N, C-alpha and C positions, 0 to 999 in steps of 0.2 A: 597684277591686279590692273593696274590704273588710276589714276587723277577719278575722285567721285565727280559729276558734275555740282561746278556750286554757282553758273547764274544762267535763265531760260530767258530770251523773250519768243515770244511767238507772237502772229497776226494773222488773222485771217483761217484759224486753222477752226472745224465741226464750230461750238460754244462761243471757241475761245478768239473775240474781236482781237484783243491786246493783251497780251500779259507779258508787263517792260521788265527787264532784267531782275528776273523773280531768282530771292535770292533760294535756299538749299541746304541747310544743316547735316548732320552726318544722319539725323531720325526729325523724318518728317510726315505727320501723319493728319490724312484728310479728310474732312466731314464735309456733312452737306445732304440737302433732301436730294430723293430723287432726281435725275438730268438737270441736277444743277454742274457738273461738267466735269467731276473727277475719273470716271472714265474714261472722255475728250484726250485728259490731259497723259493718263498712259496709253493712252492710244497715241501721244506724239511719240511715244521711248518707243512701240512698234515701227511708227513710219522710219526715224531714222537708222533704227537696227534693220527697217526694210533698203533703205538707200545703200549701206553699208555692204548688204552679203547679195547685193543686187536684183530683189526682191520686190521694187518698188512697181513693177506694173502688176504683180499679183498681190500686189497689196491692194491699190485702186482700184483696182476689178472688184476683189473683195469688200471694199466699204461701199460699193454699190456708182463707183465713179468719181471721177475728179470734182464736179460738180459737190458732190454730197462728204469732200472734204474741205472744200470752200464758205466758207460765215456767211450764211445765207444768200447762196449759190453765185454763180458767177455773176450776174447783175451787180449783188453786192461787193462783191470780193475779185478784184484781178489778178490778183498770185498769191500764194501763200510764203510767208516770209520767218525765217527761224535766226538766234543766234543763240549757240550753245558756248559756255567757256568753261575750263576743265584747270583750274588750278592753273599754272602762266600761260596757257597755250587757249585757243577755241577753235570753234567753226562755225561760218554761218552760210545761209543758201537760198534760194527761192525755189519757189517749183510754180513756172506759170501753166495754166491750163492751156490744151490746144484746142483743134476743131470740133473733136467729137468726146466721149466721156468718159475715153481708155487709151486717150493720148495728151501729154503733159511732156514739160522740160526742165528738165535743170536750169536755171538761166544761168546768164554771166554773170552773174554775182555771188557765184559760187569763190569762198573764201575761208583760209583760216590763220591765227595767231600765234604769234609766239611769243614770248616775253621778253623784251629785247632788241626784237626789229623794229621797224617802221612800219606801225600802225595794222591794218591789215593786209595780209598777202594775197593777191589775184589771180585766180587760177586759170582763167580763161574762157573760151565756149565752148561745149559741149557737142560734135554735132552727132552723137548718138542720145543723146538726151541720160546717156550714164556719166554717175559721178565722178568729176576729175580729181577727185579727193582721193575716190578709195582707188582711180585707176596710178595715181599717185603712189601709194602704201603697197600697190603690191608688182609697180614695176619696180619698187627700190630703186629710182630717181633718185637725184642730189637732193633734193627739199625733201625726200622720208620722212628723216631723223625726225623734222617739223609735226610733221602727220601723224606718223605712226602711234607715239600714247594718245593720240586721240581717236585715233582707226581701233587699238586693245583695248582701250575704254569704255567706246560706244559696244564695241563686240561680247566684251563679257556679260553686259546686263543679263539678268534671268529677272523675266515675268512671268508671274506667276497667279493662275483664278484657279485654284480647287472646286468649282463647282459642282462638277460631272463626277460623284462617286456612284452611280446607278450601277445596277447588274453588267452593261455592255462597257464600261468606263476601264478605258484602258488600263491601267492600276488593279485593274481587279483581278487579271486576265497575264500570261506568260507572255515573256521576252527575251529575245535573246542576248543571254550571257555576254556577249561584246557590245553589247551598249551600255556601257558603263562607266563612262568619264565624268558627267556633269547629269544633274536631275532635271529631265524635261519642263516645258511649263504646264504639264497635265500630268508630271510625276509618271506618263505612261515605260517610265523603263527606272521604276523604284526598286523593286526586288534584285534586280543585276547592280545599280548601286548602293545596296545596303550589302549585297553579297562582297562587293568590293570594298566598301568599306570594312569588313567583317575581317575580311582577309592581309586588308592594305594599314588601317586606320583604328587600331583595336580602342583607342581611347577615343575616337566619335564614335563607335560605335555601340561605344558600353554609356555618352551620353546620350542616344537617343534612347537607348533601350528607356533609362530613368527616365528622363521625361516623360513615354510614352507609361507609364507606367504607375506614374502620379496622377496621370486623368482615366487609363484603364485600366484599376487596379490587380485582375483579371489576370491578364497578362504577364504573359514568363520570357517568353526568346519568339526573332522568328527561325525558323527552319530554313528556311530559300536552297531545298535540294535543286539542283540542279537535276534534269530531264533531257536525254538524249534520241536524236529522231533521226540516225544516221547521224552526218558531218555538223546536225543541225543541233545544238546545245540551248535547251531555256532557261529560268527559272523564275518562279512563283514565290509571291507576299504570301508565302502558308506560314503556322505559326501554332504555335504550343501555347497555351491557358496554364496557370498554374496550378499544381494539385493534379496534371492529367499528360500524359503521354499521347495522347488523341491529336493524329496532325490536320489542329485549325486550318481554313479555307481562305482565300478574298474576301468570298462573299459573306462570311460569316463576322465579319466586323460589321458593324455600325458605319453610316453615314458620315456622323459625327468623330467616328475613332479613327476609319482612314485618314479622313480627312485632316486631322492632328497629326496622323504619321506622317502626311505629306509633308505638314506646317513645320513640324519638326527637323525634319530632315533634309527640307531650307535652308532654315535658318541656323541649323549645326555643322548646315557642307562644309569641310575646310576649304581649304584658296576660294574663298567666296570673290566674285567678284567685285567692279568697284561701285555697282549700286543697284541695288536687290527691291525688283518692284512686287509690291502684293495687294490684291483683289479681292475685297471681302474676303478676309479672314477669316470673320467669326461666323461665320455660317454653321448653322448647328451645334455648334459647340454648346456645352455647360459652363453658367457663369463659373464655376472652377475651375475649367480648363482654358478659357480667355484668360482669366487672372497668370495661367503658368503660360500663357503663349503670348500676351504682354511683358514677361519677363525676359521670356526669348529673345522679343523684339527687340527690349532694349539692350541688352547683350551681345547681340549679336550685329545692334548700332553705334559697338566699341569697335568693332572688325571691318567692316563695309557699311556703305550710305544705307539707310532702309526711306525706303516710302510706302504709305501703305496708304491705300482709301477703306476705308469704314465708313458700318451703318449705325455703330455699336458705345450707347453711351458707359456700358459697363468696361471694352476695351480702350476708351481712351480715359477713363478714372483712373488708371495704371502710367498716366503720363505728364508730364507737365505741361501747363499752359503753351510756352512756349515751342513745344513740337509740335503744336497744332496747328494747321491750315485751313480756315473755314473759305466751303467753296460756295459761292453763291451766286445770283444769275440778275441782272441787275440791267434792264432796257432790255432784254432778249437776248443777252452774254454774259459767257462766264466769270467772276470775279473771282479771287484769290489773294487770300489777306493771312500774314501771319499773325497768330495773336502776343500780346505783351503781356509779365505778371502784372505788373505793376498798373494795370488796367484792368483786374481783376483781385490784386491784393485782398481787398475788404470782403469781399463774395468767398475768398477760397478759404476766410477765416470759419467758418459754417459749411459752407459744401463741396461736393466732388465737381470737378472737372465735367463729368457727365452728368452731374445733375443740373449744371447749368447748362451746358446743352441741352437737357431734356426740360428745360422751365425758361425756355428761349433766351438768357442771359447771357448768352455766349452766343449770338445772331446762327441762325444753319439749318434753318428748317423749312416748307414749301413759302418759294413767293412769289404773289398770283398778281400776275401784270397783265 
């Protein structure tokens, strides 16, 4: 699984002008107004995965070009700078924009850190803009033993946003049975993934069923029948309601129900990643379902690091003050502040965390500049 992300420094990335040596814990719940910068922090995780997967060019293009990644554009920001720490190890780098919107370079500041070695280890210049850090790992060079644990931690990250539950969403359609190793970011392969758990990890599969039944009382079990079309085998998220043998189909699930199934599967997955990042998990959920979701998040944070971005006071009601990170805007830039219980002890005698946020005792609403 690898070490979780302990500390993070970001300079010049989207709305994040400067985030200095920010500490992440096992559970990190990001709250804040629309546009405060929660999603931009989550974009950092996608950026770093794009680098180690060799997809940075696609990431830059899909983001609208390099200028859209620079805080206030090229005139205000000359380069992007990042530093990550994973236990005794670290990785830091800069991205310098090129002459066009879709050109860039990882600069000679690409370095990694290993406790016990002298300072940050400089990797050198990359002639083709590809990460030397990644090349070192894949080439299995002599120093790869130091960089590989960080690479594996980043590579394992799972970033989920189950916002599309429409009739055309992939989670409501069949998928090949072989796509079952890990749950994809949009749960497009949830049916084959659940089928593998049913066959290989009955305990986890039963935990998922029990959690789903708490929120969907009429739900009994998944059917997950395999269909063959020549050599191709697919499976669909079909299911059975209590007291009926009629095979229900994915389109019979409400948006909230199928979203909760995806969230439950993500949070209960065996062999979890070093960090699990979830954006807006509360979408479309009943308040009772949100309480169960919070319990699943708390339990998952005992097995892996959770970073959750939310707009829901009902969700943060279930966490301690020190789990909460308030994302705000100041002078056009995103700020990140972890709360401390001592600052709210008197208030918490009469109010919940969510109520304090709703009443703006915990700042995190819109900021008018």
